[in-house]
Structures are given as C-alpha cells and as structure tokens.
C-alpha positions as MATLAB code, in Angstrom:
seq = 'MSDDSTSGGGIVKLVAALGWVAVIGGLGLIGYGVYALLQSDFGMAAGAPLMAGGATTAALGLLAVVNATMARAMIDTANNTARLLERAPGVAATAAAVASDMPDFTAPGPQGGEDRQQMPGLGTPDGDTPQRMDDDVPDLPPYQTAPATPTPAEIVPDMSDPRLWPLAMDEFDLDGHLAMTLEDGSIAVETPEGWARLPNLDDARTWLAGR';
ca = [
     121.753   84.335   51.694;
     120.105   87.761   51.722;
     120.416   90.532   49.149;
     120.902   93.431   51.592;
     124.296   94.482   50.231;
     123.725   94.063   46.500;
     120.608   95.080   44.593;
     119.002   92.958   41.924;
     117.782   90.039   44.010;
     114.135   90.829   43.287;
     114.763   91.040   39.535;
     116.546   87.681   39.612;
     113.588   86.049   41.335;
     111.172   87.580   38.830;
     113.239   86.383   35.864;
     113.462   82.890   37.326;
     109.685   82.759   37.890;
     108.950   83.946   34.352;
     111.409   81.386   33.022;
     109.634   78.538   34.764;
     106.303   79.833   33.498;
     107.699   79.825   29.967;
     108.986   76.270   30.407;
     105.606   75.047   31.648;
     103.772   76.905   28.869;
     106.146   75.492   26.238;
     105.607   71.957   27.456;
     101.856   72.568   27.365;
     102.067   73.770   23.752;
     104.094   70.699   22.808;
     101.495   68.437   24.387;
      98.631   70.252   22.656;
     100.528   70.044   19.352;
     100.858   66.288   19.738;
      97.142   66.051   20.518;
      96.287   68.172   17.443;
      98.591   66.059   15.316;
      96.768   62.909   16.316;
      93.176   64.155   16.428;
      92.906   66.963   13.857;
      91.995   66.332   10.255;
      94.794   68.634    9.151;
      97.460   66.373   10.716;
     100.940   67.818   10.528;
      99.751   71.238    9.452;
      97.892   71.645   12.730;
     100.299   70.040   15.180;
     103.721   71.004   13.841;
     103.477   74.789   14.449;
     102.237   74.234   17.991;
     105.043   71.785   18.753;
     107.685   74.089   17.274;
     106.378   77.073   19.215;
     106.208   75.062   22.421;
     109.789   73.844   22.011;
     111.034   77.393   21.367;
     109.150   78.749   24.385;
     110.454   75.997   26.668;
     114.031   76.563   25.470;
     113.824   80.300   26.101;
     112.371   79.632   29.542;
     115.215   77.262   30.428;
     117.714   79.861   29.252;
     116.106   82.464   31.508;
     116.227   80.078   34.475;
     119.916   79.328   33.894;
     120.762   83.025   33.621;
     118.818   83.778   36.783;
     120.681   81.007   38.649;
     124.051   82.379   37.556;
     123.047   85.906   38.493;
     121.918   84.654   41.903;
     125.333   83.051   42.488;
     127.094   86.284   41.481;
     124.923   88.299   43.880;
     125.677   85.896   46.735;
     129.412   86.178   46.025;
     129.206   89.979   45.965;
     127.306   89.982   49.286;
     129.898   87.736   50.933;
     132.729   89.933   49.635;
     131.020   93.063   50.961;
     130.565   91.529   54.411;
     134.227   90.451   54.441;
     135.402   93.964   53.536;
     133.214   95.460   56.251;
     134.775   93.189   58.865;
     138.361   93.604   57.588;
     139.328   96.635   59.774;
     138.212   94.853   62.934;
     140.088   91.702   62.004;
     143.271   93.681   61.269;
     143.054   95.514   64.608;
     142.584   92.218   66.471;
     145.605   90.681   64.736;
     147.746   93.739   65.585;
     146.701   93.542   69.241;
     147.571   89.857   69.439;
     150.965   90.495   67.813;
     151.750   93.291   70.302;
     151.061   90.960   73.251;
     153.524   88.328   72.056;
     156.935   88.283   73.807;
     160.097   89.261   71.936;
     162.091   86.150   71.187;
     164.954   88.036   69.469;
     166.987   88.891   72.563;
     170.577   90.068   71.901;
     173.415   87.657   72.485;
     176.099   88.043   75.127;
     178.424   89.934   72.741;
     176.483   92.978   71.532;
     173.717   91.075   69.776;
     176.027   88.657   68.007;
     175.458   85.085   69.094;
     177.262   83.158   66.430;
     178.080   79.500   66.661;
     181.543   78.624   65.535;
     181.820   75.963   62.863;
     184.406   73.252   63.509;
     187.654   73.906   61.714;
     186.894   77.603   60.964;
     188.556   79.254   63.987;
     187.621   80.116   67.566;
     186.353   83.325   69.198;
     189.718   83.743   71.027;
     191.548   84.336   67.772;
     193.336   80.988   67.655;
     194.660   79.671   64.391;
     191.922   77.877   62.467;
     192.187   74.139   62.585;
     192.586   72.547   59.180;
     190.294   69.733   58.232;
     192.656   67.991   55.831;
     193.090   65.083   58.232;
     189.362   64.420   58.212;
     189.162   64.039   54.429;
     189.403   60.366   53.407;
     191.975   59.421   50.825;
     190.439   58.932   47.414;
     191.429   55.912   45.363;
     193.684   56.652   42.409;
     191.948   57.410   39.165;
     191.925   54.469   36.814;
     191.512   55.076   33.147;
     189.517   52.714   30.999;
     191.589   49.942   29.474;
     192.627   50.699   25.933;
     191.364   48.546   23.099;
     194.066   46.048   22.161;
     195.627   46.355   18.737;
     195.567   43.442   16.262;
     199.244   42.750   16.993;
     198.481   42.364   20.716;
     195.738   39.782   20.147;
     197.050   36.239   20.068;
     194.369   33.732   19.026;
     194.203   30.189   20.292;
     195.125   27.872   17.403;
     195.039   24.630   19.383;
     192.961   21.569   18.566;
     189.296   22.682   18.272;
     188.212   19.334   19.732;
     189.501   20.525   23.102;
     187.479   23.749   23.019;
     184.068   24.252   24.672;
     180.947   23.250   22.789;
     179.719   25.522   19.978;
     176.357   27.190   20.656;
     175.552   28.832   17.296;
     177.250   29.910   14.092;
     177.165   33.176   12.161;
     179.069   35.165    9.541;
     181.788   37.469   10.860;
     183.285   39.766    8.226;
     183.101   37.045    5.571;
     184.388   34.273    7.855;
     182.412   31.445    9.417;
     182.296   32.037   13.170;
     180.817   30.195   16.129;
     179.947   31.270   19.660;
     181.395   28.774   22.120;
     179.875   27.753   25.413;
     182.195   29.953   27.500;
     181.453   33.090   25.418;
     184.594   32.976   23.288;
     184.464   33.156   19.499;
     185.844   30.576   17.063;
     186.646   31.915   13.592;
     187.518   29.825   10.535;
     190.598   31.064    8.638;
     192.699   29.604    5.808;
     195.218   28.484    8.436;
     192.525   26.766   10.494;
     190.202   27.604   13.347;
     191.217   30.463   15.651;
     189.671   31.022   19.064;
     189.437   34.581   20.442;
     188.176   35.837   23.824;
     185.213   37.873   22.557;
     183.540   39.283   19.474;
     185.361   42.644   19.584;
     188.768   40.988   19.695;
     187.734   38.723   16.846;
     186.712   41.681   14.679;
     189.915   43.576   15.533;
     192.105   40.550   14.811;
     190.411   39.857   11.474;
     190.727   43.524   10.466;
     194.471   43.450   11.044;
     195.190   40.282    9.065;
];
C-alpha cells in the first residue's frame, strides 16, 4: 500500500533500514568478539566487551525494526480509513438512489389502512359476540396430593413365621435392633416379641420409634 494519504512512510523505511544495519553490525561484533576470545592473548578481557557491545547493538536494531513494522501497519490502516471516508459520500448517495427505486410494499388495507387478521375466538369484524374457547380447553386431571406418611399406629408388621419369608440379603443395625433386608425389599426387624417384617426401611423406622 502507498503512503499518499498519511506522511511518515519515508521515515519508517529509514528506521527499518537503520535497524537492520544495526542488527548486522551487532552480529559482526559478536563474531569478532568470539574470534578475539579464542585468538587473543588477553582472552576474556578482549572478547567480552566486543560480544556485549554486539549483543546490545543487535538488540537495539531488532527493536527499531519491530517499531518500524508496527508504524508501517498503523500507516496502512490510516490510509485505508482515509480512502474509505473519501468514498463514503458516493456510497451513501448510491444507497439512497437504490432505496428510492424500490417499490412501496406497505399499501393500505381495504379499511383505511387497517388490515387486521381476526384471531379465532376473539370476535369478528361484524360485531358478533366473541366465541368463547372454553370448549377447546382439555379437562385437567384432579390434583392429587402426595400420600401422607403413615403413623406408627397405622403400620401393622408381619409377625408370621420367618421361615415363610423371602431370603435375607444382608443384615444391619436399625436403631439398636438387628435388621435384615429381604429379597423382595422388605425389612425384617428383631424385637423382644420376635421377628417383625415391614414393607420398607421408612416404615420400619417409624414403627420402631412408636413402640
């Protein structure tokens, strides 16, 4: 992209060129420092300053190149924005001309611009009585409350012969009583009167609490 709209393009190119020169010069100093380090009688005293200076010069050169690249991108963006703003009036005029050539799709209805569609059940244009929609509403099932938890007096345990009950799966302690889970999910609880079989664990706890 050209730099006709925004000044500074020449300075950016100059800074980038000087940055690359600094990078090349810094790398040359580093190489000469390594050579002096290996060949000179002074060793580190001769090579270390050259290597440090070369590294600093190369770093500054890279920084200049990066800054020049960023500045170049900003200049390109400014140029594109300027071209867009220059073309904006023409684009707006073209859009207005196209909009004026489009037909008008908002024609008035047959009754003074009101072309409303009647909803079913909300009345008719002739003023008839609105039709109720109660007949269309399905009957809802009656509300059923959750069954209440049975009281201890309502729970009647099975005190029959335990040998006729389903097989016991495991045993555990239930409120200080030995209890077993039977094969059908019921609970057998040992009491001083004998074994009592209850439908589930909740009923067993409730029954034991009320004894």
